[in-house]
KOLLUMLUM-32243 format. One record per residue: residue number from 0; residue in one letter; x, y, z of N, C-alpha, C in turn. Coordinates in steps of 0.2 Angstrom, whole numbers, padded with zeros to 4 digits. Example, Ala and Ser with C-alpha at 12.3 -4.5 7.8 and 13.67 -1.06 7.14 Angstrom:
2
<0,A,<0066,-0028,0039>,<0062,-0022,0039>,<0066,-0016,0039>>,
<1,S,<0064,-0011,0035>,<0068,-0005,0036>,<0064,0000,0039>>,
This chain:
190
<0,X,<-0086,0290,0635>,<-0088,0285,0630>,<-0083,0285,0624>>,
<1,X,<-0081,0291,0623>,<-0076,0292,0618>,<-0070,0288,0619>>,
<2,X,<-0068,0287,0625>,<-0062,0283,0626>,<-0063,0276,0625>>,
<3,X,<-0069,0273,0626>,<-0070,0266,0625>,<-0070,0264,0618>>,
<4,X,<-0072,0269,0614>,<-0072,0267,0607>,<-0065,0266,0604>>,
<5,X,<-0060,0270,0606>,<-0054,0269,0603>,<-0051,0262,0603>>,
<6,X,<-0052,0259,0609>,<-0049,0252,0609>,<-0052,0248,0604>>,
<7,X,<-0059,0248,0603>,<-0062,0244,0598>,<-0059,0245,0591>>,
<8,X,<-0058,0251,0589>,<-0056,0253,0583>,<-0049,0251,0582>>,
<9,X,<-0045,0251,0587>,<-0038,0248,0587>,<-0038,0241,0586>>,
<10,X,<-0043,0237,0589>,<-0043,0230,0588>,<-0046,0228,0581>>,
<11,X,<-0050,0232,0579>,<-0053,0231,0572>,<-0047,0232,0567>>,
<12,X,<-0043,0237,0568>,<-0038,0239,0564>,<-0032,0233,0564>>,
<13,X,<-0031,0231,0570>,<-0026,0226,0571>,<-0028,0219,0568>>,
<14,X,<-0034,0218,0568>,<-0037,0211,0565>,<-0037,0212,0558>>,
<15,X,<-0038,0218,0555>,<-0038,0219,0548>,<-0031,0218,0545>>,
<16,X,<-0026,0221,0549>,<-0019,0220,0547>,<-0017,0212,0547>>,
<17,X,<-0019,0209,0552>,<-0017,0201,0552>,<-0020,0198,0546>>,
<18,X,<-0027,0199,0545>,<-0030,0196,0539>,<-0026,0198,0533>>,
<19,X,<-0024,0204,0532>,<-0021,0206,0526>,<-0014,0202,0525>>,
<20,X,<-0010,0202,0531>,<-0004,0198,0531>,<-0005,0191,0529>>,
<21,X,<-0010,0188,0531>,<-0011,0181,0530>,<-0013,0180,0522>>,
<22,X,<-0017,0185,0520>,<-0019,0184,0513>,<-0013,0185,0508>>,
<23,X,<-0008,0189,0510>,<-0002,0190,0506>,<0002,0184,0506>>,
<24,X,<0003,0181,0512>,<0007,0175,0513>,<0004,0169,0509>>,
<25,X,<-0003,0168,0509>,<-0006,0163,0505>,<-0005,0165,0497>>,
<26,X,<-0006,0171,0495>,<-0005,0173,0488>,<0002,0171,0486>>,
<27,X,<0007,0173,0490>,<0014,0172,0488>,<0015,0164,0487>>,
<28,X,<0013,0160,0492>,<0014,0153,0492>,<0010,0149,0487>>,
<29,X,<0005,0152,0485>,<0000,0149,0480>,<0002,0148,0473>>,
<30,X,<0006,0153,0471>,<0009,0153,0464>,<0013,0147,0462>>,
<31,X,<0018,0146,0466>,<0023,0140,0465>,<0019,0134,0466>>,
<32,X,<0014,0134,0471>,<0010,0127,0472>,<0006,0126,0466>>,
<33,X,<0003,0131,0463>,<-0001,0130,0457>,<0004,0127,0451>>,
<34,X,<0009,0131,0450>,<0014,0129,0445>,<0016,0121,0446>>,
<35,X,<0018,0120,0452>,<0020,0113,0453>,<0015,0108,0452>>,
<36,X,<0009,0110,0453>,<0003,0105,0452>,<0002,0104,0444>>,
<37,X,<0002,0110,0441>,<0002,0109,0433>,<0007,0105,0430>>,
<38,X,<0013,0106,0433>,<0019,0102,0430>,<0018,0094,0431>>,
<39,X,<0015,0093,0437>,<0014,0086,0439>,<0008,0083,0434>>,
<40,X,<0003,0087,0433>,<-0002,0085,0429>,<0001,0084,0422>>,
<41,X,<0005,0088,0419>,<0007,0087,0412>,<0012,0081,0412>>,
<42,X,<0016,0080,0416>,<0021,0074,0416>,<0017,0068,0417>>,
<43,X,<0012,0068,0421>,<0008,0063,0423>,<0004,0061,0417>>,
<44,X,<0001,0065,0413>,<-0003,0064,0407>,<0002,0061,0402>>,
<45,X,<0008,0064,0401>,<0012,0061,0396>,<0015,0054,0398>>,
<46,X,<0016,0053,0404>,<0018,0046,0406>,<0012,0041,0405>>,
<47,X,<0006,0043,0407>,<0000,0039,0406>,<-0001,0037,0398>>,
<48,X,<0000,0042,0394>,<-0001,0041,0387>,<0005,0036,0384>>,
<49,X,<0011,0037,0387>,<0016,0032,0384>,<0015,0025,0387>>,
<50,X,<0013,0025,0393>,<0012,0018,0396>,<0005,0015,0394>>,
<51,X,<0000,0019,0392>,<-0006,0016,0391>,<-0006,0012,0385>>,
<52,X,<-0009,0006,0385>,<-0009,0002,0379>,<-0015,0005,0374>>,
<53,X,<-0013,0004,0368>,<-0018,0007,0363>,<-0023,0001,0361>>,
<54,X,<-0029,0004,0360>,<-0034,-0001,0358>,<-0033,-0005,0352>>,
<55,X,<-0034,-0011,0351>,<-0032,-0015,0345>,<-0035,-0012,0338>>,
<56,X,<-0041,-0008,0338>,<-0044,-0005,0332>,<-0040,0001,0330>>,
<57,X,<-0036,0004,0334>,<-0032,0010,0332>,<-0025,0008,0329>>,
<58,X,<-0023,0002,0330>,<-0016,0000,0328>,<-0016,-0001,0320>>,
<59,X,<-0021,-0003,0316>,<-0021,-0003,0309>,<-0021,0004,0306>>,
<60,X,<-0024,0008,0310>,<-0025,0015,0307>,<-0018,0019,0308>>,
<61,X,<-0015,0017,0314>,<-0008,0020,0315>,<-0003,0017,0310>>,
<62,X,<-0003,0011,0309>,<0001,0008,0304>,<0000,0011,0297>>,
<63,X,<-0006,0012,0295>,<-0007,0015,0289>,<-0005,0022,0288>>,
<64,X,<-0006,0026,0294>,<-0003,0033,0294>,<0005,0033,0294>>,
<65,X,<0008,0028,0297>,<0015,0028,0297>,<0018,0026,0290>>,
<66,X,<0014,0021,0286>,<0016,0020,0279>,<0015,0026,0275>>,
<67,X,<0009,0029,0276>,<0008,0035,0272>,<0013,0041,0273>>,
<68,X,<0015,0041,0279>,<0020,0046,0281>,<0027,0045,0278>>,
<69,X,<0029,0038,0277>,<0035,0036,0274>,<0035,0037,0267>>,
<70,X,<0029,0036,0264>,<0028,0038,0256>,<0028,0045,0255>>,
<71,X,<0025,0049,0259>,<0026,0056,0258>,<0033,0059,0259>>,
<72,X,<0037,0056,0264>,<0044,0058,0265>,<0048,0056,0258>>,
<73,X,<0046,0050,0256>,<0050,0047,0250>,<0048,0052,0244>>,
<74,X,<0042,0054,0243>,<0040,0059,0238>,<0043,0065,0239>>,
<75,X,<0044,0068,0245>,<0047,0074,0246>,<0055,0074,0244>>,
<76,X,<0058,0068,0245>,<0065,0067,0243>,<0065,0067,0236>>,
<77,X,<0061,0063,0233>,<0061,0063,0225>,<0059,0069,0222>>,
<78,X,<0055,0073,0225>,<0053,0080,0222>,<0059,0084,0223>>,
<79,X,<0063,0084,0229>,<0068,0088,0230>,<0074,0087,0224>>,
<80,X,<0075,0080,0223>,<0080,0078,0218>,<0078,0080,0211>>,
<81,X,<0072,0080,0210>,<0069,0082,0203>,<0070,0089,0202>>,
<82,X,<0068,0093,0208>,<0069,0101,0207>,<0077,0102,0206>>,
<83,X,<0081,0099,0210>,<0088,0100,0209>,<0090,0098,0201>>,
<84,X,<0088,0093,0199>,<0089,0091,0192>,<0087,0096,0187>>,
<85,X,<0081,0099,0188>,<0078,0104,0184>,<0082,0110,0184>>,
<86,X,<0084,0112,0190>,<0088,0118,0191>,<0095,0117,0187>>,
<87,X,<0098,0111,0187>,<0104,0110,0184>,<0103,0110,0176>>,
<88,X,<0097,0107,0174>,<0095,0107,0167>,<0094,0114,0164>>,
<89,X,<0091,0118,0169>,<0090,0125,0167>,<0096,0129,0166>>,
<90,X,<0101,0128,0170>,<0107,0131,0170>,<0111,0129,0163>>,
<91,X,<0110,0123,0162>,<0113,0120,0155>,<0110,0123,0149>>,
<92,X,<0104,0123,0149>,<0100,0126,0144>,<0102,0134,0143>>,
<93,X,<0102,0137,0148>,<0104,0144,0148>,<0111,0145,0145>>,
<94,X,<0116,0141,0147>,<0122,0141,0144>,<0122,0139,0137>>,
<95,X,<0119,0134,0135>,<0118,0132,0128>,<0115,0138,0124>>,
<96,X,<0110,0141,0126>,<0107,0146,0123>,<0111,0152,0122>>,
<97,X,<0115,0154,0127>,<0120,0159,0126>,<0125,0157,0121>>,
<98,X,<0128,0151,0121>,<0132,0149,0115>,<0129,0149,0108>>,
<99,X,<0123,0147,0108>,<0119,0147,0101>,<0119,0155,0099>>,
<100,X,<0117,0159,0104>,<0116,0166,0102>,<0123,0169,0099>>,
<101,X,<0128,0167,0103>,<0135,0169,0101>,<0137,0167,0094>>,
<102,X,<0135,0160,0093>,<0136,0157,0086>,<0132,0160,0081>>,
<103,X,<0126,0162,0082>,<0122,0165,0077>,<0124,0172,0076>>,
<104,X,<0127,0176,0081>,<0129,0182,0079>,<0136,0182,0075>>,
<105,X,<0140,0177,0076>,<0146,0176,0073>,<0144,0174,0065>>,
<106,X,<0139,0170,0064>,<0137,0168,0058>,<0134,0173,0054>>,
<107,X,<0130,0177,0057>,<0127,0183,0054>,<0133,0188,0052>>,
<108,X,<0138,0189,0056>,<0143,0193,0054>,<0147,0190,0048>>,
<109,X,<0148,0184,0048>,<0152,0181,0042>,<0148,0181,0036>>,
<110,X,<0141,0180,0036>,<0137,0181,0030>,<0137,0188,0028>>,
<111,X,<0137,0193,0032>,<0137,0200,0030>,<0144,0201,0026>>,
<112,X,<0149,0199,0029>,<0156,0200,0026>,<0156,0196,0019>>,
<113,X,<0153,0190,0019>,<0153,0186,0013>,<0149,0190,0007>>,
<114,X,<0143,0192,0010>,<0139,0196,0005>,<0142,0202,0002>>,
<115,X,<0145,0206,0007>,<0148,0212,0005>,<0154,0210,0000>>,
<116,X,<0158,0205,0002>,<0164,0203,-0003>,<0161,0201,-0009>>,
<117,X,<0156,0197,-0009>,<0153,0194,-0016>,<0150,0200,-0020>>,
<118,X,<0147,0205,-0017>,<0144,0210,-0021>,<0150,0215,-0023>>,
<119,X,<0155,0215,-0019>,<0161,0219,-0022>,<0164,0216,-0028>>,
<120,X,<0165,0209,-0027>,<0168,0205,-0033>,<0164,0206,-0039>>,
<121,X,<0157,0205,-0039>,<0153,0206,-0044>,<0153,0213,-0047>>,
<122,X,<0154,0218,-0043>,<0154,0225,-0046>,<0161,0226,-0049>>,
<123,X,<0166,0223,-0047>,<0173,0224,-0050>,<0173,0220,-0057>>,
<124,X,<0170,0214,-0057>,<0169,0210,-0063>,<0165,0213,-0068>>,
<125,X,<0160,0216,-0066>,<0155,0220,-0071>,<0159,0226,-0074>>,
<126,X,<0163,0229,-0070>,<0167,0235,-0072>,<0173,0232,-0077>>,
<127,X,<0175,0226,-0076>,<0180,0223,-0081>,<0177,0222,-0087>>,
<128,X,<0171,0219,-0087>,<0167,0218,-0094>,<0165,0224,-0097>>,
<129,X,<0163,0229,-0093>,<0162,0236,-0097>,<0168,0239,-0100>>,
<130,X,<0174,0238,-0097>,<0180,0241,-0100>,<0183,0237,-0106>>,
<131,X,<0181,0231,-0107>,<0183,0226,-0112>,<0181,0229,-0119>>,
<132,X,<0184,0227,-0124>,<0181,0228,-0131>,<0175,0225,-0131>>,
<133,X,<0169,0228,-0134>,<0163,0225,-0135>,<0163,0218,-0138>>,
<134,X,<0167,0217,-0143>,<0167,0211,-0147>,<0170,0205,-0142>>,
<135,X,<0175,0207,-0138>,<0178,0202,-0134>,<0173,0200,-0128>>,
<136,X,<0170,0205,-0126>,<0165,0204,-0120>,<0159,0200,-0123>>,
<137,X,<0157,0201,-0129>,<0152,0197,-0132>,<0154,0190,-0133>>,
<138,X,<0160,0188,-0135>,<0162,0181,-0135>,<0161,0178,-0128>>,
<139,X,<0163,0181,-0123>,<0163,0179,-0116>,<0155,0178,-0115>>,
<140,X,<0151,0183,-0116>,<0144,0182,-0114>,<0140,0177,-0118>>,
<141,X,<0143,0175,-0124>,<0140,0169,-0128>,<0141,0163,-0125>>,
<142,X,<0146,0162,-0121>,<0148,0156,-0117>,<0144,0156,-0111>>,
<143,X,<0142,0161,-0108>,<0138,0161,-0102>,<0131,0159,-0102>>,
<144,X,<0128,0156,-0097>,<0121,0155,-0097>,<0117,0162,-0097>>,
<145,X,<0111,0162,-0100>,<0108,0168,-0101>,<0106,0171,-0094>>,
<146,X,<0104,0167,-0089>,<0103,0170,-0083>,<0109,0174,-0080>>,
<147,X,<0114,0170,-0080>,<0121,0173,-0077>,<0123,0179,-0081>>,
<148,X,<0122,0179,-0088>,<0124,0185,-0092>,<0120,0191,-0090>>,
<149,X,<0113,0190,-0090>,<0109,0195,-0089>,<0110,0199,-0082>>,
<150,X,<0113,0195,-0077>,<0114,0199,-0071>,<0120,0204,-0072>>,
<151,X,<0125,0202,-0076>,<0130,0207,-0077>,<0128,0213,-0081>>,
<152,X,<0124,0211,-0086>,<0121,0217,-0091>,<0117,0222,-0087>>,
<153,X,<0113,0220,-0083>,<0109,0224,-0079>,<0113,0229,-0075>>,
<154,X,<0119,0227,-0072>,<0123,0231,-0068>,<0127,0236,-0072>>,
<155,X,<0128,0235,-0079>,<0132,0239,-0083>,<0129,0246,-0085>>,
<156,X,<0133,0250,-0087>,<0130,0256,-0090>,<0126,0254,-0096>>,
<157,X,<0121,0258,-0098>,<0117,0256,-0104>,<0121,0256,-0110>>,
<158,X,<0125,0260,-0112>,<0129,0260,-0118>,<0134,0254,-0118>>,
<159,X,<0137,0252,-0113>,<0141,0247,-0113>,<0137,0240,-0114>>,
<160,X,<0132,0240,-0111>,<0127,0234,-0111>,<0125,0233,-0118>>,
<161,X,<0123,0239,-0121>,<0120,0239,-0128>,<0126,0236,-0133>>,
<162,X,<0132,0239,-0132>,<0137,0237,-0137>,<0139,0229,-0136>>,
<163,X,<0138,0226,-0130>,<0139,0219,-0129>,<0134,0215,-0132>>,
<164,X,<0127,0217,-0131>,<0121,0214,-0134>,<0122,0214,-0142>>,
<165,X,<0124,0219,-0144>,<0124,0220,-0152>,<0129,0215,-0155>>,
<166,X,<0134,0213,-0151>,<0139,0208,-0153>,<0137,0201,-0152>>,
<167,X,<0132,0200,-0149>,<0130,0193,-0147>,<0126,0190,-0153>>,
<168,X,<0125,0183,-0154>,<0121,0180,-0158>,<0114,0182,-0157>>,
<169,X,<0110,0183,-0162>,<0103,0186,-0161>,<0099,0181,-0156>>,
<170,X,<0099,0175,-0156>,<0096,0170,-0152>,<0098,0172,-0144>>,
<171,X,<0104,0172,-0143>,<0107,0173,-0136>,<0105,0180,-0134>>,
<172,X,<0105,0185,-0138>,<0103,0192,-0136>,<0096,0192,-0134>>,
<173,X,<0092,0189,-0138>,<0085,0188,-0137>,<0083,0185,-0130>>,
<174,X,<0087,0179,-0129>,<0086,0176,-0122>,<0088,0180,-0116>>,
<175,X,<0093,0184,-0117>,<0095,0188,-0111>,<0090,0194,-0111>>,
<176,X,<0088,0197,-0116>,<0083,0202,-0116>,<0077,0200,-0112>>,
<177,X,<0074,0194,-0114>,<0068,0191,-0111>,<0069,0190,-0103>>,
<178,X,<0075,0188,-0101>,<0076,0187,-0094>,<0076,0194,-0091>>,
<179,X,<0079,0199,-0094>,<0080,0205,-0091>,<0073,0208,-0090>>,
<180,X,<0069,0208,-0096>,<0062,0211,-0096>,<0058,0207,-0091>>,
<181,X,<0058,0201,-0090>,<0054,0197,-0086>,<0056,0197,-0078>>,
<182,X,<0061,0200,-0076>,<0063,0200,-0069>,<0058,0203,-0065>>,
<183,X,<0055,0209,-0067>,<0051,0212,-0063>,<0043,0212,-0065>>,
<184,X,<0042,0207,-0070>,<0035,0206,-0072>,<0030,0204,-0067>>,
<185,X,<0033,0200,-0062>,<0028,0198,-0057>,<0028,0202,-0050>>,
<186,X,<0032,0207,-0051>,<0033,0212,-0045>,<0026,0216,-0044>>,
<187,X,<0024,0217,-0038>,<0018,0221,-0037>,<0019,0228,-0039>>,
<188,X,<0014,0231,-0043>,<0015,0238,-0045>,<0012,0243,-0040>>,
<189,X,<0008,0241,-0035>,<0005,0246,-0030>,<0007,0243,-0023>>,
């Protein structure tokens, strides 16, 4: 009995191998067949969409969408042009600002030089008046406006200023003294 069983198991084994071989062949051939079918469906759908007439109620909607798309495209171009113009304007503003800052710096330096030179000139002129004979200086101070004369007298040594004030007419000396005394009258004390 054992010998009769072997041929049956060999037959079952051979049948299983044949079935497996058939399954592999079907599986290998099935992939390209499916891909070809999908490709046909896609191209067929696209051809049908291109060839199929559109219902009349969709045409106004499509026309409106196309008009809107062209308006959006025009706005995009206008916006790009405006952005370019703004960037050019920003560059020009930055350039002008740099020029203005350089001019401001130059002007500030010129003012500093002018103020320093002016202060130096007044200091020298004050020294000249101090070294003059008091009577000669008093004659000059008589001709000056009281505000102008007071500026020089404040800068002088007290003894030189006193000698010049003593040589002035009383009314002129009084006017200059009032101006000198009133210079700091409105200054805060605290």
